[in-house]
DOFI-502131 format. One record per residue (C-alpha): residue number from 1; x, y, z. Coordinates in steps of 0.1 Angstrom, whole numbers, plus 5000, padded with zeros to 4 digits. Example, Ala and Ser with C-alpha at 12.3 -4.5 7.8 and 13.67 -1.06 7.14 Angstrom:
<atoms>
<atom><n>1</n><u>5123</u><v>4955</v><w>5078</w></atom>
<atom><n>2</n><u>5137</u><v>4989</v><w>5071</w></atom>
</atoms>
This chain:
<atoms>
<atom><n>1</n><u>9169</u><v>1645</v><w>5968</w></atom>
<atom><n>2</n><u>9135</u><v>1660</v><w>5961</w></atom>
<atom><n>3</n><u>9110</u><v>1639</v><w>5941</w></atom>
<atom><n>4</n><u>9108</u><v>1647</v><w>5904</w></atom>
<atom><n>5</n><u>9072</u><v>1653</v><w>5894</w></atom>
<atom><n>6</n><u>9077</u><v>1666</v><w>5858</w></atom>
<atom><n>7</n><u>9105</u><v>1658</v><w>5834</w></atom>
<atom><n>8</n><u>9110</u><v>1669</v><w>5798</w></atom>
<atom><n>9</n><u>9133</u><v>1647</v><w>5778</w></atom>
<atom><n>10</n><u>9147</u><v>1659</v><w>5744</w></atom>
<atom><n>11</n><u>9113</u><v>1676</v><w>5738</w></atom>
<atom><n>12</n><u>9111</u><v>1689</v><w>5703</w></atom>
<atom><n>13</n><u>9083</u><v>1707</v><w>5683</w></atom>
<atom><n>14</n><u>9085</u><v>1718</v><w>5647</w></atom>
<atom><n>15</n><u>9060</u><v>1737</v><w>5626</w></atom>
<atom><n>16</n><u>9070</u><v>1728</v><w>5590</w></atom>
<atom><n>17</n><u>9107</u><v>1737</v><w>5587</w></atom>
<atom><n>18</n><u>9107</u><v>1759</v><w>5618</w></atom>
<atom><n>19</n><u>9119</u><v>1744</v><w>5650</w></atom>
<atom><n>20</n><u>9100</u><v>1761</v><w>5679</w></atom>
<atom><n>21</n><u>9113</u><v>1739</v><w>5707</w></atom>
<atom><n>22</n><u>9146</u><v>1721</v><w>5702</w></atom>
<atom><n>23</n><u>9155</u><v>1691</v><w>5724</w></atom>
<atom><n>24</n><u>9146</u><v>1707</v><w>5758</w></atom>
<atom><n>25</n><u>9156</u><v>1688</v><w>5789</w></atom>
<atom><n>26</n><u>9142</u><v>1699</v><w>5822</w></atom>
<atom><n>27</n><u>9134</u><v>1684</v><w>5856</w></atom>
<atom><n>28</n><u>9109</u><v>1699</v><w>5881</w></atom>
<atom><n>29</n><u>9109</u><v>1686</v><w>5917</w></atom>
<atom><n>30</n><u>9079</u><v>1686</v><w>5940</w></atom>
<atom><n>31</n><u>9074</u><v>1719</v><w>5957</w></atom>
<atom><n>32</n><u>9097</u><v>1739</v><w>5934</w></atom>
<atom><n>33</n><u>9087</u><v>1770</v><w>5915</w></atom>
<atom><n>34</n><u>9104</u><v>1771</v><w>5882</w></atom>
<atom><n>35</n><u>9105</u><v>1801</v><w>5859</w></atom>
<atom><n>36</n><u>9107</u><v>1798</v><w>5821</w></atom>
<atom><n>37</n><u>9121</u><v>1831</v><w>5809</w></atom>
<atom><n>38</n><u>9126</u><v>1841</v><w>5773</w></atom>
<atom><n>39</n><u>9117</u><v>1868</v><w>5747</w></atom>
<atom><n>40</n><u>9086</u><v>1865</v><w>5725</w></atom>
<atom><n>41</n><u>9090</u><v>1836</v><w>5701</w></atom>
<atom><n>42</n><u>9116</u><v>1818</v><w>5723</w></atom>
<atom><n>43</n><u>9094</u><v>1787</v><w>5727</w></atom>
<atom><n>44</n><u>9078</u><v>1792</v><w>5761</w></atom>
<atom><n>45</n><u>9041</u><v>1789</v><w>5752</w></atom>
<atom><n>46</n><u>9048</u><v>1760</v><w>5728</w></atom>
<atom><n>47</n><u>9065</u><v>1741</v><w>5756</w></atom>
<atom><n>48</n><u>9036</u><v>1747</v><w>5780</w></atom>
<atom><n>49</n><u>9011</u><v>1737</v><w>5753</w></atom>
<atom><n>50</n><u>9029</u><v>1704</v><w>5749</w></atom>
<atom><n>51</n><u>9028</u><v>1698</v><w>5787</w></atom>
<atom><n>52</n><u>8990</u><v>1707</v><w>5785</w></atom>
<atom><n>53</n><u>8986</u><v>1681</v><w>5757</w></atom>
<atom><n>54</n><u>8973</u><v>1709</v><w>5734</w></atom>
<atom><n>55</n><u>9002</u><v>1703</v><w>5711</w></atom>
<atom><n>56</n><u>9019</u><v>1669</v><w>5704</w></atom>
<atom><n>57</n><u>9057</u><v>1669</v><w>5703</w></atom>
<atom><n>58</n><u>9075</u><v>1657</v><w>5671</w></atom>
<atom><n>59</n><u>9100</u><v>1639</v><w>5693</w></atom>
<atom><n>60</n><u>9110</u><v>1635</v><w>5729</w></atom>
<atom><n>61</n><u>9089</u><v>1628</v><w>5760</w></atom>
<atom><n>62</n><u>9071</u><v>1645</v><w>5788</w></atom>
<atom><n>63</n><u>9070</u><v>1624</v><w>5820</w></atom>
<atom><n>64</n><u>9048</u><v>1632</v><w>5849</w></atom>
<atom><n>65</n><u>9044</u><v>1615</v><w>5883</w></atom>
<atom><n>66</n><u>9007</u><v>1605</v><w>5885</w></atom>
<atom><n>67</n><u>8990</u><v>1596</v><w>5917</w></atom>
<atom><n>68</n><u>9010</u><v>1570</v><w>5937</w></atom>
<atom><n>69</n><u>9031</u><v>1560</v><w>5906</w></atom>
<atom><n>70</n><u>9064</u><v>1563</v><w>5889</w></atom>
<atom><n>71</n><u>9070</u><v>1588</v><w>5862</w></atom>
<atom><n>72</n><u>9048</u><v>1581</v><w>5832</w></atom>
<atom><n>73</n><u>9048</u><v>1593</v><w>5796</w></atom>
<atom><n>74</n><u>9021</u><v>1620</v><w>5794</w></atom>
<atom><n>75</n><u>9009</u><v>1607</v><w>5760</w></atom>
<atom><n>76</n><u>9000</u><v>1574</v><w>5777</w></atom>
<atom><n>77</n><u>8982</u><v>1589</v><w>5807</w></atom>
<atom><n>78</n><u>8945</u><v>1589</v><w>5800</w></atom>
<atom><n>79</n><u>8937</u><v>1617</v><w>5825</w></atom>
<atom><n>80</n><u>8959</u><v>1643</v><w>5842</w></atom>
<atom><n>81</n><u>8932</u><v>1669</v><w>5845</w></atom>
<atom><n>82</n><u>8928</u><v>1667</v><w>5883</w></atom>
<atom><n>83</n><u>8965</u><v>1669</v><w>5890</w></atom>
<atom><n>84</n><u>8976</u><v>1699</v><w>5868</w></atom>
<atom><n>85</n><u>8961</u><v>1734</v><w>5865</w></atom>
<atom><n>86</n><u>8968</u><v>1754</v><w>5834</w></atom>
<atom><n>87</n><u>8967</u><v>1791</v><w>5825</w></atom>
<atom><n>88</n><u>8976</u><v>1791</v><w>5788</w></atom>
<atom><n>89</n><u>8985</u><v>1825</v><w>5775</w></atom>
<atom><n>90</n><u>8956</u><v>1850</v><w>5774</w></atom>
<atom><n>91</n><u>8924</u><v>1832</v><w>5783</w></atom>
<atom><n>92</n><u>8892</u><v>1834</v><w>5762</w></atom>
<atom><n>93</n><u>8860</u><v>1822</v><w>5779</w></atom>
<atom><n>94</n><u>8824</u><v>1815</v><w>5769</w></atom>
<atom><n>95</n><u>8802</u><v>1844</v><w>5778</w></atom>
<atom><n>96</n><u>8790</u><v>1829</v><w>5811</w></atom>
<atom><n>97</n><u>8789</u><v>1845</v><w>5845</w></atom>
<atom><n>98</n><u>8821</u><v>1841</v><w>5866</w></atom>
<atom><n>99</n><u>8802</u><v>1818</v><w>5889</w></atom>
<atom><n>100</n><u>8789</u><v>1796</v><w>5860</w></atom>
<atom><n>101</n><u>8823</u><v>1794</v><w>5844</w></atom>
<atom><n>102</n><u>8842</u><v>1784</v><w>5876</w></atom>
<atom><n>103</n><u>8815</u><v>1759</v><w>5885</w></atom>
<atom><n>104</n><u>8818</u><v>1744</v><w>5850</w></atom>
<atom><n>105</n><u>8856</u><v>1740</v><w>5854</w></atom>
<atom><n>106</n><u>8853</u><v>1727</v><w>5890</w></atom>
<atom><n>107</n><u>8829</u><v>1700</v><w>5878</w></atom>
<atom><n>108</n><u>8850</u><v>1692</v><w>5848</w></atom>
<atom><n>109</n><u>8880</u><v>1687</v><w>5870</w></atom>
<atom><n>110</n><u>8861</u><v>1666</v><w>5895</w></atom>
<atom><n>111</n><u>8863</u><v>1689</v><w>5925</w></atom>
<atom><n>112</n><u>8840</u><v>1677</v><w>5953</w></atom>
<atom><n>113</n><u>8805</u><v>1691</v><w>5945</w></atom>
<atom><n>114</n><u>8796</u><v>1700</v><w>5981</w></atom>
<atom><n>115</n><u>8827</u><v>1722</v><w>5983</w></atom>
<atom><n>116</n><u>8825</u><v>1740</v><w>5949</w></atom>
<atom><n>117</n><u>8806</u><v>1771</v><w>5961</w></atom>
<atom><n>118</n><u>8829</u><v>1777</v><w>5991</w></atom>
<atom><n>119</n><u>8859</u><v>1773</v><w>5968</w></atom>
<atom><n>120</n><u>8846</u><v>1798</v><w>5943</w></atom>
<atom><n>121</n><u>8838</u><v>1823</v><w>5970</w></atom>
<atom><n>122</n><u>8872</u><v>1820</v><w>5985</w></atom>
<atom><n>123</n><u>8891</u><v>1825</v><w>5953</w></atom>
<atom><n>124</n><u>8869</u><v>1854</v><w>5940</w></atom>
<atom><n>125</n><u>8874</u><v>1871</v><w>5974</w></atom>
<atom><n>126</n><u>8912</u><v>1865</v><w>5972</w></atom>
<atom><n>127</n><u>8914</u><v>1881</v><w>5937</w></atom>
<atom><n>128</n><u>8889</u><v>1909</v><w>5946</w></atom>
<atom><n>129</n><u>8863</u><v>1897</v><w>5921</w></atom>
<atom><n>130</n><u>8835</u><v>1888</v><w>5946</w></atom>
<atom><n>131</n><u>8812</u><v>1917</v><w>5934</w></atom>
<atom><n>132</n><u>8815</u><v>1902</v><w>5898</w></atom>
<atom><n>133</n><u>8805</u><v>1867</v><w>5907</w></atom>
<atom><n>134</n><u>8772</u><v>1869</v><w>5887</w></atom>
<atom><n>135</n><u>8784</u><v>1892</v><w>5860</w></atom>
<atom><n>136</n><u>8790</u><v>1880</v><w>5824</w></atom>
<atom><n>137</n><u>8826</u><v>1876</v><w>5814</w></atom>
<atom><n>138</n><u>8821</u><v>1899</v><w>5784</w></atom>
<atom><n>139</n><u>8819</u><v>1928</v><w>5809</w></atom>
<atom><n>140</n><u>8853</u><v>1920</v><w>5825</w></atom>
<atom><n>141</n><u>8884</u><v>1941</v><w>5818</w></atom>
<atom><n>142</n><u>8915</u><v>1924</v><w>5804</w></atom>
<atom><n>143</n><u>8931</u><v>1923</v><w>5838</w></atom>
<atom><n>144</n><u>8899</u><v>1909</v><w>5854</w></atom>
<atom><n>145</n><u>8897</u><v>1882</v><w>5827</w></atom>
<atom><n>146</n><u>8934</u><v>1873</v><w>5835</w></atom>
<atom><n>147</n><u>8926</u><v>1869</v><w>5872</w></atom>
<atom><n>148</n><u>8896</u><v>1847</v><w>5863</w></atom>
<atom><n>149</n><u>8920</u><v>1826</v><w>5841</w></atom>
<atom><n>150</n><u>8943</u><v>1821</v><w>5871</w></atom>
<atom><n>151</n><u>8913</u><v>1811</v><w>5893</w></atom>
<atom><n>152</n><u>8901</u><v>1785</v><w>5868</w></atom>
<atom><n>153</n><u>8937</u><v>1771</v><w>5868</w></atom>
<atom><n>154</n><u>8936</u><v>1765</v><w>5905</w></atom>
<atom><n>155</n><u>8899</u><v>1760</v><w>5912</w></atom>
<atom><n>156</n><u>8904</u><v>1722</v><w>5917</w></atom>
<atom><n>157</n><u>8934</u><v>1726</v><w>5940</w></atom>
<atom><n>158</n><u>8959</u><v>1708</v><w>5917</w></atom>
<atom><n>159</n><u>8993</u><v>1696</v><w>5928</w></atom>
<atom><n>160</n><u>9011</u><v>1711</v><w>5897</w></atom>
<atom><n>161</n><u>9002</u><v>1746</v><w>5885</w></atom>
<atom><n>162</n><u>9014</u><v>1758</v><w>5851</w></atom>
<atom><n>163</n><u>9010</u><v>1795</v><w>5844</w></atom>
<atom><n>164</n><u>9018</u><v>1811</v><w>5810</w></atom>
<atom><n>165</n><u>9024</u><v>1849</v><w>5814</w></atom>
<atom><n>166</n><u>9001</u><v>1852</v><w>5845</w></atom>
<atom><n>167</n><u>9009</u><v>1889</v><w>5849</w></atom>
<atom><n>168</n><u>8996</u><v>1898</v><w>5814</w></atom>
<atom><n>169</n><u>8972</u><v>1928</v><w>5815</w></atom>
<atom><n>170</n><u>8975</u><v>1933</v><w>5853</w></atom>
<atom><n>171</n><u>8982</u><v>1966</v><w>5869</w></atom>
<atom><n>172</n><u>9012</u><v>1968</v><w>5893</w></atom>
<atom><n>173</n><u>8991</u><v>1963</v><w>5924</w></atom>
<atom><n>174</n><u>8974</u><v>1932</v><w>5909</w></atom>
<atom><n>175</n><u>9008</u><v>1918</v><w>5900</w></atom>
<atom><n>176</n><u>9019</u><v>1921</v><w>5936</w></atom>
<atom><n>177</n><u>8987</u><v>1902</v><w>5946</w></atom>
<atom><n>178</n><u>8996</u><v>1874</v><w>5921</w></atom>
<atom><n>179</n><u>9031</u><v>1871</v><w>5935</w></atom>
<atom><n>180</n><u>9016</u><v>1870</v><w>5970</w></atom>
<atom><n>181</n><u>8993</u><v>1842</v><w>5961</w></atom>
<atom><n>182</n><u>9021</u><v>1822</v><w>5943</w></atom>
<atom><n>183</n><u>9040</u><v>1824</v><w>5976</w></atom>
<atom><n>184</n><u>9010</u><v>1811</v><w>5994</w></atom>
<atom><n>185</n><u>9008</u><v>1782</v><w>5970</w></atom>
<atom><n>186</n><u>9045</u><v>1775</v><w>5976</w></atom>
<atom><n>187</n><u>9039</u><v>1774</v><w>6013</w></atom>
<atom><n>188</n><u>9013</u><v>1746</v><w>6007</w></atom>
<atom><n>189</n><u>9040</u><v>1726</v><w>5988</w></atom>
<atom><n>190</n><u>9025</u><v>1731</v><w>5953</w></atom>
<atom><n>191</n><u>9048</u><v>1727</v><w>5923</w></atom>
<atom><n>192</n><u>9046</u><v>1757</v><w>5901</w></atom>
<atom><n>193</n><u>9059</u><v>1763</v><w>5866</w></atom>
<atom><n>194</n><u>9057</u><v>1800</v><w>5854</w></atom>
<atom><n>195</n><u>9065</u><v>1812</v><w>5819</w></atom>
<atom><n>196</n><u>9071</u><v>1849</v><w>5816</w></atom>
<atom><n>197</n><u>9092</u><v>1877</v><w>5800</w></atom>
<atom><n>198</n><u>9089</u><v>1898</v><w>5831</w></atom>
<atom><n>199</n><u>9122</u><v>1892</v><w>5847</w></atom>
<atom><n>200</n><u>9115</u><v>1910</v><w>5880</w></atom>
<atom><n>201</n><u>9083</u><v>1890</v><w>5886</w></atom>
<atom><n>202</n><u>9101</u><v>1858</v><w>5879</w></atom>
<atom><n>203</n><u>9131</u><v>1865</v><w>5902</w></atom>
<atom><n>204</n><u>9108</u><v>1874</v><w>5931</w></atom>
<atom><n>205</n><u>9089</u><v>1841</v><w>5933</w></atom>
<atom><n>206</n><u>9110</u><v>1814</v><w>5915</w></atom>
<atom><n>207</n><u>9134</u><v>1789</v><w>5931</w></atom>
<atom><n>208</n><u>9151</u><v>1783</v><w>5897</w></atom>
<atom><n>209</n><u>9151</u><v>1800</v><w>5863</w></atom>
<atom><n>210</n><u>9152</u><v>1782</v><w>5829</w></atom>
<atom><n>211</n><u>9164</u><v>1806</v><w>5803</w></atom>
<atom><n>212</n><u>9151</u><v>1798</v><w>5768</w></atom>
<atom><n>213</n><u>9161</u><v>1813</v><w>5735</w></atom>
<atom><n>214</n><u>9156</u><v>1801</v><w>5699</w></atom>
<atom><n>215</n><u>9138</u><v>1770</v><w>5713</w></atom>
<atom><n>216</n><u>9166</u><v>1758</v><w>5735</w></atom>
<atom><n>217</n><u>9173</u><v>1760</v><w>5772</w></atom>
<atom><n>218</n><u>9205</u><v>1780</v><w>5775</w></atom>
<atom><n>219</n><u>9207</u><v>1781</v><w>5813</w></atom>
<atom><n>220</n><u>9190</u><v>1765</v><w>5843</w></atom>
<atom><n>221</n><u>9198</u><v>1774</v><w>5879</w></atom>
<atom><n>222</n><u>9189</u><v>1798</v><w>5907</w></atom>
<atom><n>223</n><u>9191</u><v>1835</v><w>5900</w></atom>
<atom><n>224</n><u>9222</u><v>1838</v><w>5922</w></atom>
<atom><n>225</n><u>9240</u><v>1809</v><w>5906</w></atom>
<atom><n>226</n><u>9232</u><v>1822</v><w>5871</w></atom>
<atom><n>227</n><u>9246</u><v>1855</v><w>5880</w></atom>
<atom><n>228</n><u>9278</u><v>1839</v><w>5891</w></atom>
<atom><n>229</n><u>9284</u><v>1826</v><w>5856</w></atom>
<atom><n>230</n><u>9293</u><v>1862</v><w>5846</w></atom>
<atom><n>231</n><u>9315</u><v>1866</v><w>5877</w></atom>
<atom><n>232</n><u>9299</u><v>1899</v><w>5883</w></atom>
<atom><n>233</n><u>9277</u><v>1910</v><w>5912</w></atom>
<atom><n>234</n><u>9268</u><v>1945</v><w>5924</w></atom>
<atom><n>235</n><u>9254</u><v>1963</v><w>5954</w></atom>
<atom><n>236</n><u>9238</u><v>1997</v><w>5953</w></atom>
<atom><n>237</n><u>9241</u><v>2021</v><w>5982</w></atom>
<atom><n>238</n><u>9217</u><v>2051</v><w>5982</w></atom>
<atom><n>239</n><u>9230</u><v>2082</v><w>6000</w></atom>
<atom><n>240</n><u>9211</u><v>2107</v><w>6021</w></atom>
<atom><n>241</n><u>9227</u><v>2137</v><w>6004</w></atom>
<atom><n>242</n><u>9245</u><v>2142</v><w>5970</w></atom>
<atom><n>243</n><u>9282</u><v>2140</v><w>5969</w></atom>
<atom><n>244</n><u>9303</u><v>2171</v><w>5961</w></atom>
<atom><n>245</n><u>9315</u><v>2168</v><w>5925</w></atom>
<atom><n>246</n><u>9349</u><v>2185</v><w>5934</w></atom>
<atom><n>247</n><u>9356</u><v>2158</v><w>5960</w></atom>
<atom><n>248</n><u>9343</u><v>2128</v><w>5941</w></atom>
<atom><n>249</n><u>9375</u><v>2115</v><w>5925</w></atom>
<atom><n>250</n><u>9396</u><v>2113</v><w>5957</w></atom>
<atom><n>251</n><u>9366</u><v>2099</v><w>5975</w></atom>
<atom><n>252</n><u>9362</u><v>2071</v><w>5949</w></atom>
<atom><n>253</n><u>9399</u><v>2064</v><w>5952</w></atom>
<atom><n>254</n><u>9396</u><v>2060</v><w>5990</w></atom>
<atom><n>255</n><u>9366</u><v>2038</v><w>5986</w></atom>
<atom><n>256</n><u>9384</u><v>2016</v><w>5962</w></atom>
<atom><n>257</n><u>9414</u><v>2013</v><w>5985</w></atom>
<atom><n>258</n><u>9392</u><v>2005</v><w>6015</w></atom>
<atom><n>259</n><u>9370</u><v>1980</v><w>5997</w></atom>
<atom><n>260</n><u>9397</u><v>1964</v><w>5976</w></atom>
<atom><n>261</n><u>9397</u><v>1929</v><w>5993</w></atom>
<atom><n>262</n><u>9360</u><v>1925</v><w>5983</w></atom>
<atom><n>263</n><u>9359</u><v>1941</v><w>5949</w></atom>
<atom><n>264</n><u>9355</u><v>1921</v><w>5916</w></atom>
<atom><n>265</n><u>9391</u><v>1916</v><w>5904</w></atom>
<atom><n>266</n><u>9379</u><v>1903</v><w>5870</w></atom>
<atom><n>267</n><u>9354</u><v>1930</v><w>5861</w></atom>
<atom><n>268</n><u>9342</u><v>1928</v><w>5825</w></atom>
<atom><n>269</n><u>9352</u><v>1962</v><w>5809</w></atom>
<atom><n>270</n><u>9321</u><v>1960</v><w>5788</w></atom>
<atom><n>271</n><u>9301</u><v>1964</v><w>5821</w></atom>
<atom><n>272</n><u>9324</u><v>1989</v><w>5838</w></atom>
<atom><n>273</n><u>9360</u><v>2000</v><w>5837</w></atom>
<atom><n>274</n><u>9360</u><v>2009</v><w>5874</w></atom>
<atom><n>275</n><u>9347</u><v>1988</v><w>5903</w></atom>
<atom><n>276</n><u>9329</u><v>2017</v><w>5921</w></atom>
<atom><n>277</n><u>9307</u><v>2043</v><w>5903</w></atom>
<atom><n>278</n><u>9287</u><v>2072</v><w>5915</w></atom>
<atom><n>279</n><u>9253</u><v>2081</v><w>5899</w></atom>
<atom><n>280</n><u>9244</u><v>2117</v><w>5909</w></atom>
<atom><n>281</n><u>9208</u><v>2113</v><w>5895</w></atom>
<atom><n>282</n><u>9202</u><v>2085</v><w>5920</w></atom>
<atom><n>283</n><u>9225</u><v>2098</v><w>5948</w></atom>
<atom><n>284</n><u>9239</u><v>2063</v><w>5948</w></atom>
<atom><n>285</n><u>9271</u><v>2043</v><w>5947</w></atom>
<atom><n>286</n><u>9273</u><v>2011</v><w>5926</w></atom>
<atom><n>287</n><u>9299</u><v>1986</v><w>5939</w></atom>
<atom><n>288</n><u>9310</u><v>1956</v><w>5917</w></atom>
<atom><n>289</n><u>9321</u><v>1930</v><w>5942</w></atom>
<atom><n>290</n><u>9331</u><v>1893</v><w>5943</w></atom>
<atom><n>291</n><u>9296</u><v>1881</v><w>5949</w></atom>
<atom><n>292</n><u>9302</u><v>1865</v><w>5983</w></atom>
<atom><n>293</n><u>9276</u><v>1872</v><w>6010</w></atom>
<atom><n>294</n><u>9304</u><v>1878</v><w>6035</w></atom>
<atom><n>295</n><u>9319</u><v>1904</v><w>6013</w></atom>
<atom><n>296</n><u>9286</u><v>1922</v><w>6010</w></atom>
<atom><n>297</n><u>9284</u><v>1924</v><w>6048</w></atom>
<atom><n>298</n><u>9319</u><v>1938</v><w>6051</w></atom>
<atom><n>299</n><u>9313</u><v>1964</v><w>6024</w></atom>
<atom><n>300</n><u>9283</u><v>1977</v><w>6043</w></atom>
<atom><n>301</n><u>9303</u><v>1978</v><w>6076</w></atom>
<atom><n>302</n><u>9331</u><v>1998</v><w>6059</w></atom>
<atom><n>303</n><u>9308</u><v>2023</v><w>6042</w></atom>
<atom><n>304</n><u>9291</u><v>2030</v><w>6075</w></atom>
<atom><n>305</n><u>9322</u><v>2030</v><w>6098</w></atom>
<atom><n>306</n><u>9350</u><v>2044</v><w>6076</w></atom>
<atom><n>307</n><u>9330</u><v>2069</v><w>6056</w></atom>
<atom><n>308</n><u>9307</u><v>2083</v><w>6083</w></atom>
<atom><n>309</n><u>9320</u><v>2118</v><w>6078</w></atom>
<atom><n>310</n><u>9316</u><v>2116</v><w>6040</w></atom>
<atom><n>311</n><u>9281</u><v>2104</v><w>6035</w></atom>
<atom><n>312</n><u>9252</u><v>2085</v><w>6051</w></atom>
<atom><n>313</n><u>9239</u><v>2053</v><w>6036</w></atom>
<atom><n>314</n><u>9201</u><v>2051</v><w>6037</w></atom>
<atom><n>315</n><u>9196</u><v>2020</v><w>6014</w></atom>
<atom><n>316</n><u>9219</u><v>1991</v><w>6006</w></atom>
<atom><n>317</n><u>9206</u><v>1965</v><w>5981</w></atom>
<atom><n>318</n><u>9217</u><v>1938</v><w>5957</w></atom>
<atom><n>319</n><u>9194</u><v>1940</v><w>5927</w></atom>
<atom><n>320</n><u>9182</u><v>1907</v><w>5913</w></atom>
<atom><n>321</n><u>9166</u><v>1921</v><w>5882</w></atom>
<atom><n>322</n><u>9197</u><v>1937</v><w>5867</w></atom>
<atom><n>323</n><u>9217</u><v>1905</v><w>5874</w></atom>
<atom><n>324</n><u>9191</u><v>1884</v><w>5856</w></atom>
<atom><n>325</n><u>9188</u><v>1908</v><w>5827</w></atom>
<atom><n>326</n><u>9226</u><v>1908</v><w>5823</w></atom>
<atom><n>327</n><u>9229</u><v>1870</v><w>5826</w></atom>
<atom><n>328</n><u>9201</u><v>1865</v><w>5801</w></atom>
<atom><n>329</n><u>9215</u><v>1890</v><w>5776</w></atom>
<atom><n>330</n><u>9249</u><v>1875</v><w>5778</w></atom>
<atom><n>331</n><u>9236</u><v>1839</v><w>5774</w></atom>
<atom><n>332</n><u>9214</u><v>1849</v><w>5745</w></atom>
<atom><n>333</n><u>9244</u><v>1866</v><w>5728</w></atom>
<atom><n>334</n><u>9266</u><v>1835</v><w>5733</w></atom>
<atom><n>335</n><u>9239</u><v>1812</v><w>5721</w></atom>
<atom><n>336</n><u>9233</u><v>1832</v><w>5689</w></atom>
<atom><n>337</n><u>9271</u><v>1833</v><w>5682</w></atom>
<atom><n>338</n><u>9272</u><v>1795</v><w>5686</w></atom>
<atom><n>339</n><u>9242</u><v>1791</v><w>5663</w></atom>
<atom><n>340</n><u>9259</u><v>1812</v><w>5636</w></atom>
<atom><n>341</n><u>9291</u><v>1792</v><w>5640</w></atom>
<atom><n>342</n><u>9275</u><v>1759</v><w>5634</w></atom>
</atoms>
């Protein structure tokens, strides 16, 4: 088994009579990237602030594996600053230059002095901020400030990196760059904890997803395994040309007959009443199947071989985002029903 480096035990935080985080239990293993997903007010930032020791829990513990040691209660560890890097929500900085600011954080976090300048230059180049090295932070855009916040979180090359909404304020290209860098950190064996409401971003980089709602973890697993809890998976086949409306019904009937062994036999009627649907606006077929990888391969073979004279498949994908959104919506609904019933 992988070594646990961060563990939350019955972690609870209250503000007056309001319970923001309610007895959360979570284990993060070395080298894993964990996504904490939830709507605004779900408890994501409060949880991260407790890990950062900005907030103190009312009850429960946060355990962390310090250098060459067993798991220790974070409240009893005098210094964890060199082992963890934090980006907490939207960063606000003193009005220094980028160079001054990053040098300050590197010194604070005990990064080797003779390597600080090289480290700053490398990270500014990576995030395309080299030309802004000596500019005051007040002149930075929101997206540039967010990039600077990520750089300060990793400037000291920490083992555990905790990012709260790292994509906030970034344009689509910059978000792609952030995902790319997270993958590079994964390749180095870093342990990464990412809180976000952006489901696509999370599903692209995380090994596991922790779904949080009303301060409680309501699901924790891989995207694929969470999707299986609904017993519904789908593949989308985009076609080269639109289908003829007059021939659609018999074609869908033939498709259903040919693909029958691989279709979802317990399809939720709230999702769809039929296992294969055609969307003319996308020139695409949506097939609800049993979720097995082998089935997905057989479906593609049949679409290409048996229906060659009917259409040409130019794209065949299993969307992660729609699965995760559906799983999350379903789990939130069930959790709220349980809350009302108590």
